[in-house]
C-alpha positions in Angstrom: -13.1 6.9 -34.1 -9.6 6.5 -35.3 -9.6 10.1 -36.6 -10.8 11.5 -33.3 -8.1 9.4 -31.4 -5.5 10.7 -33.8 -6.6 14.4 -33.2 -6.6 13.8 -29.5 -3.0 12.4 -29.5 -1.8 15.3 -31.7 -3.3 17.8 -29.3 -1.9 16.1 -26.3 1.5 15.9 -27.8 1.4 19.6 -28.8 0.4 20.6 -25.3 3.2 18.5 -23.8 5.8 20.0 -26.2 4.6 23.5 -25.3 5.3 22.7 -21.6 9.0 21.8 -22.3 10.2 25.2 -23.6 10.3 27.4 -20.5 13.5 29.3 -19.7 14.8 30.5 -16.3 16.2 34.0 -16.8 17.6 36.5 -14.4 20.3 39.0 -13.3 22.9 38.7 -10.6 23.8 41.9 -8.7 26.5 42.7 -6.2 25.8 45.3 -3.5 28.7 47.0 -1.8 32.3 47.7 -2.8 34.3 44.5 -3.3 37.9 44.2 -2.1 40.5 45.6 -4.5 41.9 43.1 -6.8 45.5 42.0 -6.1 48.3 42.8 -8.6 50.0 39.6 -9.7 53.5 41.0 -9.3 55.5 37.7 -9.6 54.6 37.5 -13.2 56.9 40.4 -13.9 59.9 38.5 -12.6 59.4 35.6 -15.1 61.7 35.8 -18.1 59.0 35.0 -20.6 55.8 36.0 -18.9 57.1 39.4 -17.7 57.7 40.5 -21.3 54.0 40.4 -22.0 53.1 43.1 -19.5 54.1 46.7 -18.8 52.3 46.6 -15.5 51.2 43.5 -13.5 47.8 42.0 -14.3 45.4 41.6 -11.4 43.2 38.9 -10.0 39.6 38.8 -11.1 37.9 37.5 -8.0 35.0 40.0 -8.3 34.0 40.8 -11.8 31.5 43.7 -11.5 30.0 45.8 -14.3 27.7 48.8 -14.5 25.1 49.1 -11.7 26.6 46.2 -9.8 26.2 43.6 -12.6 28.0 40.5 -11.2 29.7 38.1 -13.5 31.1 34.6 -13.0 28.3 33.3 -10.8 27.3 29.7 -11.5 23.5 29.3 -11.6 22.2 25.7 -11.5 19.1 23.7 -10.7 18.5 21.4 -7.9 15.2 19.6 -7.0 12.5 21.4 -5.1 13.9 20.5 -1.7 17.4 21.6 -2.6 19.0 18.3 -3.4 21.1 17.5 -6.5 19.0 16.5 -9.4 18.8 12.7 -9.6 19.4 10.5 -12.6 23.0 11.3 -13.4 23.3 13.2 -16.7 26.4 12.9 -18.9 27.7 15.7 -21.1 29.5 13.3 -23.5 27.5 14.4 -26.4 27.9 18.1 -25.7 30.6 20.3 -27.5 33.9 20.5 -25.6 34.7 23.3 -23.3 38.0 25.1 -23.9 40.4 26.4 -21.3 43.4 28.4 -22.6 46.7 29.3 -21.1 47.3 32.7 -22.6 49.4 35.6 -21.3 50.6 33.2 -18.5 47.0 33.2 -17.1 44.1 30.8 -17.4 41.2 31.9 -19.6 38.5 31.6 -18.5 39.2 31.5 -14.8 35.7 30.3 -13.9 34.1 27.4 -15.9 31.1 25.2 -15.8 30.5 22.0 -17.7 28.9 18.6 -17.3 30.2 15.3 -16.0 31.5 13.3 -19.0 31.9 16.5 -21.1 35.2 17.0 -22.7 37.5 19.8 -21.5 40.2 20.8 -23.9 43.2 22.7 -22.5 45.3 24.7 -24.9 48.7 26.4 -24.5 48.8 29.7 -26.5 52.0 30.9 -24.8 55.6 30.6 -25.9 56.6 28.8 -22.7 55.9 25.5 -20.9 52.9 25.2 -18.6 51.6 22.3 -16.6 47.9 21.6 -15.8 47.5 20.4 -12.2 43.9 19.6 -11.0 43.0 19.1 -7.4 39.6 17.5 -6.5 37.7 17.2 -3.3 35.0 15.0 -4.9 37.0 12.0 -6.1 37.7 13.3 -9.6 41.0 12.1 -11.1 44.1 14.3 -10.3 46.0 15.4 -13.4 49.5 17.0 -13.5 50.5 17.2 -17.1 53.2 19.3 -18.8 52.3 21.1 -21.9 55.0 22.5 -24.2 54.5 25.7 -26.3 52.9 24.7 -29.5 52.2 21.3 -28.0 49.1 19.1 -28.4 46.0 20.0 -26.6 45.2 18.2 -23.4 41.7 16.5 -23.2 40.0 15.7 -19.9 36.7 14.4 -18.6 35.5 14.2 -15.0 33.0 11.7 -13.7 31.9 13.4 -10.4 29.9 16.6 -9.8 32.0 19.2 -7.9 31.8 22.9 -7.3 35.0 25.0 -8.0 37.5 22.3 -8.6 40.9 23.9 -8.8 43.3 24.1 -11.7 46.8 25.5 -11.3 50.1 25.7 -13.1 53.0 24.5 -10.9 55.4 26.2 -13.3 53.7 29.6 -12.8 52.2 29.4 -9.3 50.0 32.5 -9.8 47.9 30.7 -12.5 44.6 29.4 -11.2 41.2 28.5 -12.7 38.1 26.8 -11.1 35.6 24.4 -12.7 32.1 23.7 -11.6 31.2 20.2 -12.9 27.5 19.3 -12.9 25.4 16.2 -13.4 22.6 18.3 -15.0 22.5 20.3 -18.2 20.5 23.0 -16.4 23.0 25.6 -15.5 24.5 28.9 -16.7 27.2 31.4 -15.9 26.3 35.1 -15.4 27.9 37.3 -18.0 29.5 40.8 -17.8 26.0 42.3 -17.6 25.1 40.0 -14.7 22.5 38.1 -16.8 22.0 34.4 -17.2 19.6 32.0 -19.0 18.9 28.4 -18.3 17.1 27.1 -21.4 14.4 24.5 -22.0 13.7 23.6 -18.4 11.0 20.8 -18.0 7.9 21.7 -15.9 8.3 21.2 -12.2 9.4 22.6 -8.9 13.1 23.5 -8.6 15.6 25.1 -6.3 17.7 27.6 -8.3 21.2 27.9 -6.8 23.6 30.8 -7.4 27.2 30.1 -6.4 30.1 32.5 -6.3 33.5 31.2 -5.3 34.1 34.0 -2.8 30.6 34.8 -1.6 29.0 31.4 -1.3 25.5 30.2 -2.4 22.1 31.6 -2.5 18.9 29.7 -3.4 15.3 30.4 -4.5 12.5 27.9 -5.1 10.5 28.3 -8.3 7.7 26.5 -10.2 8.3 26.1 -13.9 5.3 25.6 -16.2 5.0 26.8 -19.8 6.2 30.4 -19.4 9.7 31.8 -18.7 10.5 32.4 -15.1 12.5 35.3 -13.8 14.8 34.8 -10.8 17.2 37.5 -9.6 19.9 37.3 -7.0 21.7 40.0 -5.0 25.0 39.3 -3.3 26.4 41.4 -0.5 30.1 42.1 -0.1 31.1 40.5 3.2 
C-alpha cells in the first residue's frame, strides 16, 4: 500500500512539474513606414558630447528590422480578463538591470524590470550627468548628479508603471523609459521582433504588447503543457 501511494505521488508530482514549463513565444511586426527619426542636433553644440559625433545621432522611437521586425515592444501577462496579475511579486532576488549613460545618450532607451528589482545606473561618459525620474504611479522621484567616473547609482521602485520617464537635465535630449511590472512574466522584443516569456504556469492569460508610441494590443491565451505562439502586428498611425 505504501509503495503504491509513493508511486502515485511521484507520478502526480511529475505530471504537475511537466505543466509548469510552457513558454509563450512570438514575433512582433510593424506594418507601414514609420516616421523618420529625428536628428538630435543639440548634442553637436555641447563641448564634450559634440566631440563624440561627426553627424548627429537620431532618436530611436521605432526600431524596425528586416521584414518589419519590431523591437522594443514590452510583452507581459495579465489575468484572463485583462487585469493586472494579483499577488504582488518582487524582483528583489533577481539580478540587477543596468542603465548606462554612454555617448551622452541612455542605453538602453527602453527597459523592463520588476518592482523591487535593482536598477543600476552607470556613467561611462567623461562629463557630468544627472538622473531625473518622473513617475505617474507614485514611484519615488530621483534627481541625482553623477560625475564622470563616479559611483553607480542604485534604485528600486515599489509600484508597477508603464514607461516611467528618465531624463538628464544637464543634457535635455537624453531620455529613457522603464516598464516596471509586478509579475516576472514579461519580455522585450529584440531586433528580430521575437520574444519569449518563459516558464508560464498553466492557466488563462491576457498577453499584452505595449509600444511607447503605438499603444497596447492584447490577446487571450490558454497555457497548458506546450509552448504557445502569440504574434502581434502593429500599424503605423
